[in-house]
MDAnalysis code that builds the backbone (N, CA, C; Angstrom):
import MDAnalysis as mda
import numpy as np

u = mda.Universe.empty(654, n_residues=218, atom_resindex=np.repeat(np.arange(218), 3), trajectory=True)
u.add_TopologyAttr("name", ["N", "CA", "C"] * 218)
u.add_TopologyAttr("resid", np.arange(1, 219))
u.add_TopologyAttr("resname", ["MET", "ILE", "SER", "LYS", "ASN", "ASN", "LYS", "SER", "GLU", "LEU", "ILE", "LEU", "SER", "ASN", "THR", "SER", "VAL", "PHE", "GLU", "LEU", "TRP", "ASN", "GLY", "PHE", "SER", "GLY", "LYS", "LYS", "GLU", "ILE", "SER", "LEU", "GLN", "ASN", "THR", "GLN", "PRO", "LEU", "LYS", "TYR", "SER", "ALA", "LEU", "VAL", "LEU", "ASP", "THR", "ASP", "LEU", "GLU", "ILE", "ASP", "VAL", "ASN", "THR", "ALA", "GLN", "SER", "GLY", "SER", "THR", "LEU", "GLU", "MET", "PHE", "LEU", "LEU", "CYS", "PRO", "VAL", "ARG", "GLU", "ASP", "GLN", "PRO", "ALA", "LYS", "LEU", "ASN", "VAL", "HIS", "LEU", "ASN", "LEU", "LEU", "HIS", "SER", "GLN", "CYS", "LYS", "ILE", "ASP", "LEU", "GLN", "ILE", "VAL", "SER", "LEU", "VAL", "LEU", "SER", "ASN", "ALA", "LYS", "ASN", "GLN", "ALA", "SER", "ALA", "THR", "ILE", "TYR", "MET", "GLN", "PRO", "GLY", "ILE", "GLN", "GLU", "SER", "ALA", "SER", "THR", "LEU", "LEU", "GLU", "GLU", "THR", "VAL", "ILE", "LEU", "GLY", "ASN", "GLN", "VAL", "ASN", "VAL", "ARG", "ASN", "LEU", "PRO", "ILE", "LEU", "ASP", "VAL", "GLN", "SER", "ASN", "ASN", "ILE", "GLN", "ALA", "ALA", "HIS", "GLY", "ALA", "LYS", "ILE", "TYR", "ARG", "LEU", "ASP", "THR", "GLU", "LYS", "LEU", "PHE", "TYR", "LEU", "GLN", "SER", "LYS", "GLY", "LEU", "ASP", "SER", "ASP", "GLN", "ALA", "ARG", "GLN", "LEU", "LEU", "ILE", "SER", "ALA", "TYR", "PRO", "ALA", "ARG", "LEU", "PHE", "GLU", "GLY", "ILE", "GLU", "ILE", "GLU", "GLU", "THR", "GLU", "LYS", "ASN", "GLN", "ILE", "ILE", "SER", "GLU", "PHE", "LEU", "THR", "PHE", "ASP", "GLN", "LEU", "ASN", "HIS", "ALA"])
u.atoms.positions = np.array([
    [0.879, -1.231, -0.030],
    [0.085, -0.043, 0.102],
    [0.961, 1.165, 0.077],
    [0.519, 2.303, -0.746],
    [1.223, 3.349, -0.945],
    [0.324, 4.656, -0.723],
    [0.715, 5.819, -0.085],
    [-0.176, 6.918, 0.048],
    [0.728, 7.983, 0.209],
    [0.366, 9.278, -0.286],
    [0.970, 10.590, -0.034],
    [0.385, 11.656, 0.688],
    [1.100, 12.147, 1.597],
    [0.545, 13.237, 2.618],
    [-0.841, 12.897, 3.094],
    [-1.060, 11.787, 3.577],
    [-2.425, 11.331, 4.121],
    [-2.493, 11.791, 5.604],
    [-3.268, 12.620, 5.962],
    [-3.353, 13.213, 7.207],
    [-4.235, 12.374, 8.279],
    [-5.037, 11.438, 7.591],
    [-5.926, 10.674, 8.476],
    [-5.249, 9.605, 9.057],
    [-5.834, 9.185, 10.265],
    [-5.130, 8.122, 11.097],
    [-4.922, 6.788, 10.292],
    [-3.862, 6.307, 10.618],
    [-3.579, 4.908, 9.890],
    [-3.632, 4.030, 10.860],
    [-4.596, 2.877, 10.420],
    [-4.680, 1.744, 11.221],
    [-3.942, 0.560, 10.416],
    [-2.877, -0.018, 11.208],
    [-2.245, -1.067, 10.626],
    [-2.776, -2.383, 11.239],
    [-3.210, -3.256, 10.349],
    [-3.834, -4.485, 10.845],
    [-3.310, -5.691, 10.155],
    [-3.089, -5.698, 8.726],
    [-2.761, -6.691, 8.020],
    [-1.961, -6.395, 6.722],
    [-1.707, -5.105, 6.460],
    [-1.001, -4.482, 5.328],
    [0.164, -3.477, 5.646],
    [1.304, -3.973, 5.086],
    [2.316, -3.029, 5.203],
    [2.252, -1.847, 4.328],
    [2.875, -0.560, 4.751],
    [2.579, 0.602, 4.161],
    [3.860, 1.432, 3.812],
    [3.735, 2.077, 2.658],
    [4.747, 3.132, 2.276],
    [4.113, 4.301, 2.139],
    [4.621, 5.423, 2.722],
    [3.972, 6.708, 2.465],
    [5.093, 7.826, 1.993],
    [4.592, 8.639, 1.262],
    [5.531, 9.783, 0.705],
    [4.930, 11.074, 1.354],
    [5.795, 11.794, 2.103],
    [5.639, 13.025, 2.787],
    [6.544, 14.173, 2.015],
    [5.786, 14.992, 1.304],
    [6.550, 16.064, 0.735],
    [5.878, 17.482, 0.808],
    [6.642, 18.375, 1.372],
    [6.032, 19.729, 1.758],
    [5.034, 19.699, 2.646],
    [4.924, 18.750, 3.564],
    [3.821, 18.569, 4.583],
    [4.203, 19.125, 6.002],
    [3.246, 19.658, 6.694],
    [3.528, 20.144, 8.056],
    [2.286, 19.725, 8.892],
    [2.558, 18.837, 9.906],
    [1.538, 18.414, 10.687],
    [1.711, 17.282, 11.413],
    [0.729, 16.494, 11.766],
    [0.773, 15.356, 12.666],
    [0.080, 14.089, 12.069],
    [0.738, 12.882, 12.305],
    [0.350, 11.739, 11.770],
    [0.017, 10.756, 12.798],
    [-1.097, 10.049, 13.024],
    [-1.216, 9.092, 14.071],
    [-1.422, 7.627, 13.509],
    [-0.587, 6.767, 13.960],
    [-0.702, 5.319, 13.469],
    [-1.091, 4.507, 14.708],
    [-2.129, 3.654, 14.227],
    [-2.588, 2.782, 15.450],
    [-2.171, 1.224, 15.086],
    [-1.612, 0.599, 15.835],
    [-1.397, -0.834, 15.582],
    [-2.392, -1.868, 16.099],
    [-2.959, -2.546, 15.235],
    [-3.995, -3.601, 15.602],
    [-3.539, -4.739, 14.750],
    [-2.309, -5.191, 14.812],
    [-1.772, -6.329, 14.152],
    [-1.259, -7.344, 14.992],
    [-1.064, -8.674, 14.664],
    [-0.429, -9.606, 15.470],
    [0.631, -10.212, 14.790],
    [0.770, -9.885, 13.404],
    [1.731, -10.508, 12.530],
    [2.542, -9.323, 12.159],
    [4.048, -9.656, 12.091],
    [4.963, -8.423, 11.766],
    [4.562, -7.571, 10.598],
    [4.657, -6.315, 10.728],
    [4.348, -5.483, 9.703],
    [5.394, -4.465, 9.439],
    [5.471, -3.636, 8.438],
    [6.510, -2.666, 8.005],
    [5.648, -1.321, 7.663],
    [6.237, -0.235, 8.135],
    [5.860, 1.061, 7.767],
    [7.028, 1.826, 7.349],
    [7.081, 2.326, 6.154],
    [8.248, 3.121, 5.691],
    [7.703, 4.331, 5.007],
    [8.623, 5.480, 4.964],
    [8.154, 6.673, 4.596],
    [9.383, 7.465, 4.006],
    [9.136, 8.086, 2.850],
    [10.136, 9.046, 2.375],
    [9.751, 10.645, 2.803],
    [10.626, 11.125, 3.493],
    [10.156, 12.422, 4.020],
    [10.922, 13.615, 3.606],
    [10.368, 14.380, 2.755],
    [10.851, 15.628, 2.078],
    [10.363, 16.853, 2.392],
    [11.277, 17.906, 2.781],
    [10.693, 19.235, 2.959],
    [9.593, 19.202, 3.959],
    [9.696, 18.594, 5.146],
    [8.498, 18.267, 5.958],
    [8.812, 18.487, 7.465],
    [7.825, 19.201, 8.068],
    [7.767, 19.373, 9.535],
    [6.649, 18.423, 10.104],
    [7.057, 17.122, 10.247],
    [6.159, 16.060, 10.653],
    [6.348, 15.502, 12.064],
    [5.257, 15.282, 12.565],
    [5.229, 14.612, 13.926],
    [4.379, 13.312, 13.740],
    [4.932, 12.300, 14.202],
    [4.203, 10.827, 13.984],
    [4.105, 10.203, 15.373],
    [2.827, 10.007, 15.721],
    [2.491, 9.233, 16.931],
    [2.155, 7.759, 16.589],
    [2.769, 6.730, 17.194],
    [2.653, 5.380, 16.862],
    [2.089, 4.771, 18.226],
    [0.897, 4.256, 18.144],
    [0.286, 3.733, 19.527],
    [-0.210, 2.265, 19.346],
    [0.200, 1.438, 20.141],
    [-0.230, -0.007, 20.185],
    [-1.624, -0.013, 20.567],
    [-2.553, -0.743, 19.813],
    [-3.802, -0.869, 20.322],
    [-4.347, -2.157, 20.888],
    [-3.413, -3.163, 20.955],
    [-3.595, -4.481, 21.617],
    [-2.299, -5.171, 21.747],
    [-2.427, -6.201, 22.529],
    [-1.022, -7.001, 22.773],
    [-0.806, -7.758, 21.588],
    [0.660, -7.823, 21.451],
    [1.210, -8.768, 20.434],
    [1.417, -7.978, 19.111],
    [1.224, -6.749, 19.047],
    [1.533, -6.040, 17.886],
    [3.098, -5.899, 17.587],
    [3.449, -5.965, 16.235],
    [4.906, -6.036, 15.932],
    [5.132, -4.996, 14.707],
    [5.911, -4.132, 14.819],
    [6.193, -3.134, 13.587],
    [7.557, -2.762, 13.438],
    [8.004, -2.802, 12.083],
    [9.319, -2.410, 11.799],
    [9.109, -0.994, 11.028],
    [9.684, 0.044, 11.412],
    [9.669, 1.393, 10.864],
    [10.872, 1.882, 10.164],
    [10.957, 2.377, 9.037],
    [12.078, 2.873, 8.286],
    [11.691, 4.262, 7.768],
    [12.355, 5.395, 8.112],
    [12.019, 6.660, 7.664],
    [13.315, 7.218, 7.033],
    [13.202, 7.639, 5.796],
    [14.268, 8.146, 5.005],
    [14.042, 9.535, 4.732],
    [15.053, 10.507, 5.175],
    [14.714, 12.011, 5.193],
    [16.031, 12.570, 4.360],
    [15.987, 12.984, 3.091],
    [16.817, 13.682, 2.343],
    [16.696, 15.043, 2.747],
    [17.835, 15.882, 2.944],
    [17.684, 17.213, 3.491],
    [18.597, 18.253, 2.744],
    [18.088, 19.203, 2.154],
    [19.023, 20.116, 1.551],
    [18.783, 21.692, 1.876],
    [19.683, 22.373, 1.649],
    [19.649, 23.793, 2.285],
    [18.463, 24.536, 2.311],
    [17.536, 24.509, 1.117],
    [16.422, 25.364, 0.921],
    [15.288, 24.339, 1.550],
    [15.477, 23.278, 1.854],
    [14.447, 22.394, 2.468],
    [14.759, 21.843, 3.759],
    [14.746, 22.576, 4.906],
    [15.246, 22.071, 6.176],
    [14.163, 20.971, 6.642],
    [14.615, 19.942, 7.380],
    [13.799, 18.957, 7.847],
    [13.574, 18.989, 9.318],
    [12.380, 18.625, 9.763],
    [12.082, 18.550, 11.148],
    [11.094, 17.294, 11.417],
    [11.455, 16.180, 12.159],
    [10.839, 15.071, 12.267],
    [10.875, 14.640, 13.800],
    [9.723, 14.333, 14.285],
    [9.561, 13.915, 15.765],
    [8.737, 12.744, 15.876],
    [9.093, 11.563, 16.287],
    [8.398, 10.345, 16.411],
    [8.211, 9.899, 17.799],
    [7.054, 9.596, 18.208],
    [6.720, 8.920, 19.402],
    [6.342, 7.640, 19.311],
    [6.966, 6.648, 19.754],
    [6.679, 5.284, 19.899],
    [5.960, 5.039, 21.273],
    [4.721, 4.661, 21.134],
    [3.976, 4.577, 22.545],
    [3.444, 3.075, 22.555],
    [4.264, 2.291, 23.512],
    [3.912, 0.897, 23.689],
    [3.021, 0.871, 24.794],
    [1.881, 0.716, 24.740],
    [0.719, 0.722, 25.807],
    [0.317, -0.609, 26.261],
    [0.765, -1.648, 25.534],
    [0.261, -3.086, 25.812],
    [1.502, -3.978, 25.907],
    [1.276, -5.083, 26.590],
    [2.268, -6.136, 26.724],
    [2.547, -6.911, 25.335],
    [3.706, -7.513, 25.388],
    [4.277, -8.426, 24.231],
    [4.065, -7.779, 22.895],
    [4.522, -6.338, 23.013],
    [4.497, -5.672, 21.678],
    [6.043, -5.377, 21.221],
    [6.188, -5.038, 19.868],
    [7.545, -4.731, 19.668],
    [7.464, -3.721, 18.392],
    [8.303, -2.657, 18.638],
    [8.581, -1.658, 17.696],
    [9.867, -1.347, 17.503],
    [10.354, -1.491, 16.214],
    [11.691, -1.113, 15.853],
    [11.800, 0.005, 14.837],
    [12.326, 1.076, 15.200],
    [12.493, 2.368, 14.230],
    [13.884, 2.677, 13.989],
    [13.990, 2.941, 12.597],
    [15.262, 3.516, 12.037],
    [15.058, 4.644, 11.200],
    [15.721, 5.784, 11.502],
    [15.619, 7.027, 10.869],
    [16.848, 7.281, 10.241],
    [16.909, 7.491, 8.859],
    [18.113, 7.832, 8.177],
    [17.906, 9.142, 7.441],
    [18.808, 10.127, 7.822],
    [18.880, 11.364, 7.204],
    [19.922, 11.620, 6.363],
    [19.781, 11.971, 5.009],
    [20.800, 12.129, 4.066],
    [21.033, 13.638, 4.046],
    [22.012, 14.344, 4.502],
    [21.974, 15.774, 4.711],
    [23.117, 16.409, 3.728],
    [22.597, 17.205, 2.942],
    [23.538, 17.931, 1.828],
    [24.020, 19.238, 2.441],
    [25.052, 19.797, 1.569],
    [25.617, 20.966, 2.134],
    [24.731, 22.098, 2.643],
    [25.057, 22.636, 3.695],
    [24.451, 23.917, 4.300],
    [22.991, 23.515, 4.721],
    [22.552, 22.261, 4.879],
    [21.268, 21.933, 5.242],
    [21.133, 21.819, 6.754],
    [19.965, 21.934, 7.236],
    [19.556, 21.944, 8.674],
    [18.496, 20.653, 8.865],
    [19.037, 19.834, 9.872],
    [18.206, 18.640, 10.038],
    [17.945, 18.500, 11.338],
    [16.709, 18.152, 11.852],
    [16.291, 17.879, 13.176],
    [15.478, 16.558, 13.213],
    [15.999, 15.500, 13.828],
    [15.306, 14.220, 14.096],
    [15.233, 13.896, 15.475],
    [13.990, 13.679, 16.028],
    [13.905, 13.227, 17.538],
    [13.071, 12.106, 17.575],
    [13.183, 11.215, 18.436],
    [12.218, 10.039, 18.550],
    [12.336, 9.753, 20.127],
    [11.132, 9.400, 20.441],
    [10.928, 8.953, 21.871],
    [10.286, 7.524, 21.992],
    [10.842, 6.628, 22.821],
    [10.205, 5.369, 23.108],
    [9.563, 5.461, 24.507],
    [8.139, 5.320, 24.592],
    [7.484, 5.300, 25.774],
    [6.940, 3.916, 26.133],
    [7.127, 3.453, 27.369],
    [6.660, 2.164, 27.762],
    [5.644, 2.408, 28.916],
    [4.471, 2.178, 28.702],
    [3.450, 2.412, 29.769],
    [3.640, 1.548, 31.050],
    [3.550, 2.128, 32.175],
    [3.760, 1.368, 33.472],
    [2.887, 0.082, 33.503],
    [3.498, -1.052, 33.937],
    [2.793, -2.377, 34.094],
    [2.824, -3.296, 32.817],
    [3.322, -2.721, 31.768],
    [3.279, -3.771, 30.573],
    [4.477, -4.668, 30.733],
    [4.369, -5.794, 30.104],
    [5.296, -6.872, 30.252],
    [5.720, -7.481, 28.953],
    [7.123, -7.654, 28.861],
    [7.552, -8.421, 27.638],
    [7.464, -7.752, 26.405],
    [7.461, -6.479, 26.331],
    [7.522, -5.498, 25.249],
    [8.869, -5.132, 24.907],
    [9.318, -4.776, 23.658],
    [10.609, -4.328, 23.393],
    [10.453, -3.250, 22.232],
    [11.520, -2.433, 22.223],
    [11.545, -1.351, 21.145],
    [12.968, -0.835, 20.952],
    [13.410, -0.664, 19.876],
    [14.680, -0.311, 19.501],
    [14.594, 1.074, 18.710],
    [15.659, 1.898, 18.884],
    [15.546, 3.141, 18.006],
    [16.914, 3.481, 17.570],
    [17.188, 3.624, 16.246],
    [18.449, 4.122, 15.739],
    [18.384, 5.216, 14.714],
    [18.967, 6.356, 15.069],
    [18.939, 7.455, 14.196],
    [20.379, 7.661, 13.374],
    [20.460, 7.499, 12.162],
    [21.452, 7.661, 11.362],
    [21.535, 8.934, 10.616],
    [22.648, 9.651, 10.498],
    [22.792, 10.956, 9.644],
    [24.108, 10.613, 8.902],
    [23.738, 10.734, 7.479],
    [24.795, 10.443, 6.479],
    [25.171, 12.018, 6.026],
    [26.369, 12.354, 6.194],
    [26.787, 13.637, 5.728],
    [27.188, 13.628, 4.264],
    [26.484, 14.341, 3.505],
    [26.775, 14.327, 2.100],
    [27.352, 15.746, 1.572],
    [27.636, 16.637, 2.514],
    [28.112, 17.971, 2.227],
    [29.062, 18.400, 3.039],
    [29.560, 19.678, 2.935],
    [30.743, 20.068, 3.763],
    [30.347, 20.756, 5.132],
    [29.331, 21.471, 4.987],
    [28.839, 22.269, 6.239],
    [27.435, 21.789, 6.452],
    [27.061, 21.293, 7.672],
    [25.761, 20.921, 8.005],
    [25.333, 21.264, 9.384],
    [24.004, 21.292, 9.554],
    [23.538, 21.618, 11.008],
    [22.592, 20.377, 11.292],
    [23.145, 19.645, 12.443],
    [22.439, 18.366, 12.627],
    [22.083, 18.207, 14.086],
    [20.806, 17.787, 14.326],
    [20.500, 17.664, 15.707],
    [19.525, 16.299, 15.896],
    [20.226, 15.286, 16.662],
    [19.544, 14.125, 16.817],
    [19.250, 13.991, 18.216],
    [18.008, 13.560, 18.585],
    [17.605, 13.481, 20.018],
    [16.733, 12.116, 20.357],
    [17.428, 11.121, 20.505],
    [16.778, 9.907, 20.905],
    [16.479, 9.900, 22.391],
    [15.184, 9.572, 22.832],
    [14.789, 9.638, 24.254],
    [14.102, 8.313, 24.603],
    [14.402, 7.851, 25.916],
    [13.747, 6.577, 26.394],
    [12.915, 7.162, 27.654],
    [11.567, 6.742, 27.624],
    [10.820, 6.958, 28.696],
    [10.104, 5.682, 29.077],
    [10.840, 4.950, 29.956],
    [10.454, 3.642, 30.292],
    [10.044, 3.527, 31.746],
    [8.848, 2.942, 32.071],
    [8.444, 2.993, 33.441],
    [7.931, 1.613, 33.840],
    [8.539, 0.544, 33.074],
    [8.294, -0.798, 33.419],
    [9.518, -1.603, 33.541],
    [9.527, -2.786, 34.108],
    [10.610, -3.605, 34.379],
    [10.942, -4.769, 33.462],
    [10.045, -5.418, 33.281],
    [10.308, -6.690, 32.368],
    [10.011, -6.478, 30.772],
    [10.822, -5.393, 30.251],
    [10.750, -5.055, 28.969],
    [12.242, -4.710, 28.597],
    [12.226, -4.468, 27.297],
    [13.646, -4.204, 26.464],
    [13.562, -2.931, 25.755],
    [14.474, -2.034, 26.027],
    [14.385, -0.763, 25.162],
    [15.816, -0.264, 24.938],
    [16.143, 0.228, 23.745],
    [17.545, 0.618, 23.471],
    [17.498, 1.714, 22.383],
    [18.466, 2.663, 22.406],
    [18.529, 3.660, 21.404],
    [19.953, 3.882, 21.137],
    [20.179, 4.417, 19.865],
    [21.500, 4.959, 19.504],
    [21.449, 5.980, 18.421],
    [22.398, 6.461, 18.112],
    [22.778, 7.527, 16.971],
    [24.033, 7.437, 16.415],
    [24.091, 7.588, 15.039],
    [25.331, 7.474, 14.254],
    [25.373, 8.625, 13.286],
    [26.443, 9.260, 13.224],
    [26.751, 10.201, 12.217],
    [27.920, 9.883, 11.385],
    [27.875, 9.787, 10.129],
    [29.011, 9.439, 9.200],
    [28.795, 9.837, 7.771],
    [29.985, 9.695, 6.944],
    [29.971, 9.908, 5.678],
    [29.990, 8.628, 4.860],
    [29.681, 8.829, 3.557],
    [29.831, 7.531, 2.742],
    [31.098, 6.945, 2.835],
    [31.201, 5.488, 2.842],
    [32.301, 4.879, 3.073],
    [33.420, 5.169, 2.002],
    [34.437, 5.707, 2.318],
    [35.417, 6.072, 1.241],
    [36.070, 4.772, 0.685],
    [36.392, 3.762, 1.453],
    [36.802, 2.579, 0.963],
    [35.887, 1.904, -0.161],
    [34.538, 1.895, 0.135],
    [33.676, 1.501, -0.980],
    [33.657, 2.261, -2.064],
    [33.804, 3.506, -1.918],
    [33.720, 4.489, -3.048],
    [35.112, 4.145, -4.005],
    [36.116, 3.992, -3.263],
    [37.434, 3.762, -4.055],
    [37.423, 2.415, -4.672],
    [36.770, 1.419, -4.083],
    [36.603, -0.034, -4.736],
    [35.783, 0.065, -5.952],
    [34.639, 0.789, -5.862],
    [33.870, 0.795, -7.068],
    [34.520, 1.705, -8.327],
    [35.239, 2.648, -7.814],
    [36.008, 3.393, -8.862],
    [37.021, 2.366, -9.570],
    [37.558, 1.483, -8.682],
    [38.670, 0.766, -9.101],
    [38.039, -0.316, -10.212],
    [36.567, -0.533, -10.186],
    [36.026, -1.326, -10.970],
    [35.530, -0.618, -12.298],
    [35.861, 0.667, -12.427],
    [35.552, 1.289, -13.651],
    [34.579, 2.404, -13.477],
    [33.906, 2.593, -12.343],
    [32.987, 3.626, -12.272],
    [33.715, 4.998, -11.950],
    [33.082, 6.084, -12.305],
    [33.720, 7.325, -12.091],
    [33.167, 7.735, -10.639],
    [33.613, 8.885, -10.021],
    [33.157, 9.161, -8.782],
    [31.709, 9.362, -8.439],
    [31.064, 10.125, -9.407],
    [29.711, 10.275, -9.254],
    [28.871, 9.052, -9.419],
    [29.374, 8.182, -10.289],
    [28.542, 6.837, -10.349],
    [28.683, 6.008, -9.143],
    [29.852, 6.077, -8.512],
    [30.095, 5.272, -7.373],
    [29.262, 5.797, -6.187],
    [29.314, 7.200, -6.167],
    [28.337, 7.826, -4.961],
    [27.013, 7.368, -5.287],
    [26.467, 7.383, -6.458],
    [25.145, 7.094, -6.758],
    [24.802, 5.710, -6.445],
    [25.706, 4.831, -6.710],
    [25.425, 3.464, -6.423],
    [25.205, 3.191, -4.793],
    [26.235, 3.899, -4.064],
    [25.971, 3.609, -2.657],
    [24.587, 4.350, -2.154],
    [24.440, 5.660, -2.586],
    [23.317, 6.206, -2.042],
    [21.926, 5.464, -2.618],
    [22.010, 4.751, -3.662],
    [20.737, 4.087, -4.058],
    [20.334, 2.955, -3.301],
    [21.182, 2.553, -2.480],
    [20.917, 1.543, -1.365],
    [19.892, 2.029, -0.235],
    [20.004, 3.377, 0.042],
    [19.029, 3.727, 0.809],
    [17.422, 3.768, 0.675],
    [17.092, 4.435, -0.596],
    [15.772, 4.400, -1.072],
    [15.176, 2.962, -1.388],
    [16.248, 2.158, -1.851],
    [15.864, 0.714, -2.011],
    [15.284, -0.017, -0.623],
    [15.741, 0.312, 0.348],
    [15.267, -0.292, 1.662],
    [13.938, 0.254, 2.062],
    [13.504, 1.286, 1.582],
    [12.101, 1.700, 1.748],
    [11.027, 0.558, 1.316],
    [11.335, -0.070, 0.425],
    [10.449, -0.975, -0.146],
    [10.545, -2.503, 0.154],
    [11.432, -2.641, 1.127],
    [11.580, -4.159, 1.602],
    [10.383, -4.545, 2.324],
    [9.810, -5.579, 2.055],
    [8.632, -5.920, 2.672],
    [7.194, -5.334, 2.250],
    [7.345, -4.312, 1.428],
    [6.165, -3.464, 0.992],
    [5.669, -3.878, -0.488],
    [4.452, -4.018, -0.578],
    [3.706, -4.499, -1.845],
    [3.566, -3.191, -2.583],
    [4.379, -3.088, -3.751],
    [4.417, -1.906, -4.650],
    [4.707, -2.256, -5.931],
    [3.978, -1.668, -6.963],
    [4.358, -1.893, -8.470],
    [5.799, -1.555, -8.641],
    [6.383, -2.458, -9.305],
    [7.817, -2.255, -9.686],
    [8.140, -1.008, -10.479],
    [7.243, -0.548, -11.317],
    [7.320, 0.707, -12.081],
    [7.441, 1.947, -11.274],
    [6.393, 1.905, -10.282],
    [6.314, 2.850, -9.278],
    [7.538, 3.073, -8.304],
    [7.958, 1.938, -8.013],
    [9.131, 1.963, -6.948],
    [10.296, 2.461, -7.770],
    [10.513, 2.147, -9.028],
    [11.694, 2.537, -9.714],
    [11.602, 3.926, -9.988],
    [10.342, 4.517, -10.135],
    [10.238, 5.983, -10.368],
    [10.636, 6.771, -9.189],
    [10.312, 6.425, -8.048],
    [10.564, 6.922, -6.749],
    [12.104, 6.824, -6.486],
    [12.724, 5.811, -6.843],
    [14.160, 5.627, -6.605],
    [14.897, 6.702, -7.604],
    [14.495, 6.697, -8.878],
    [15.055, 7.499, -9.987],
    [14.816, 8.887, -9.540],
    [13.724, 9.360, -9.070],
    [13.439, 10.756, -8.711],
    [14.563, 11.090, -7.466],
    [14.542, 10.147, -6.528],
    [15.428, 10.305, -5.393],
    [16.844, 10.679, -5.939],
    [17.320, 9.781, -6.699],
    [18.681, 9.907, -7.224],
    [18.929, 11.118, -8.049],
    [18.001, 11.611, -8.887],
    [17.909, 13.015, -9.494],
    [18.136, 14.025, -8.724],
    [17.295, 14.004, -7.442],
    [17.434, 14.919, -6.463],
    [18.829, 15.092, -5.801],
    [19.338, 13.960, -5.622],
    [20.788, 13.959, -5.112],
    [21.750, 14.629, -6.168],
    [21.611, 14.201, -7.492],
    [22.435, 14.604, -8.553],
    [22.430, 16.199, -8.718],
    [21.133, 16.768, -8.738],
    [21.006, 18.215, -8.863],
    [21.591, 18.949, -7.724],
    [21.566, 18.265, -6.505],
    [22.047, 19.119, -5.266],
    [23.430, 18.861, -5.112],
    [24.121, 17.736, -5.784],
    [25.592, 17.488, -5.588],
    [26.355, 18.220, -6.681],
    [25.658, 18.670, -7.796],
    [26.424, 19.098, -8.927],
    [27.171, 20.509, -8.470],
])
């Protein structure tokens, strides 16, 4: 399933979802009513977005992947709340921000565990990939855990594209721009893992994503 700038509450029960957020400012609520593992992924562009994820029953499992390209004239602000309100639930969130030169990026996420729940788990990883010379980055992972028999973890990484991989690809005949594009293409491809989407639609989104990088890297 795919949707764009859909403000209405999203109820996840038996279908994984990809959403495209472009030029949006506002709040999105996601309710988990599933017992089988599902995935929610989103491409977040030029957006001031707040996402609340709430479990609605025990046994819900969700994998979230958010990809945020950020450029100078399109600063990004993303705030995600993972609210585990029931026992035996699991939510894993990964946020990847690709930050171009002179861009401003703010990504924060909170894991909240309601008092008294049991055997629930949640992980949060915020990654920032620096694609320019000067950037303004703020990552803020927060744990608000008030139960004992649970698991919760968070982390943040800031890095540049792997120079050894770039060198290796160039040694195989690619020029520097082609090598960069190949490494960067791995990020949007991850959006569609576990998502039912037409191949032509997926390829168009990836192509537009890479064009966006080319125009801003030139």
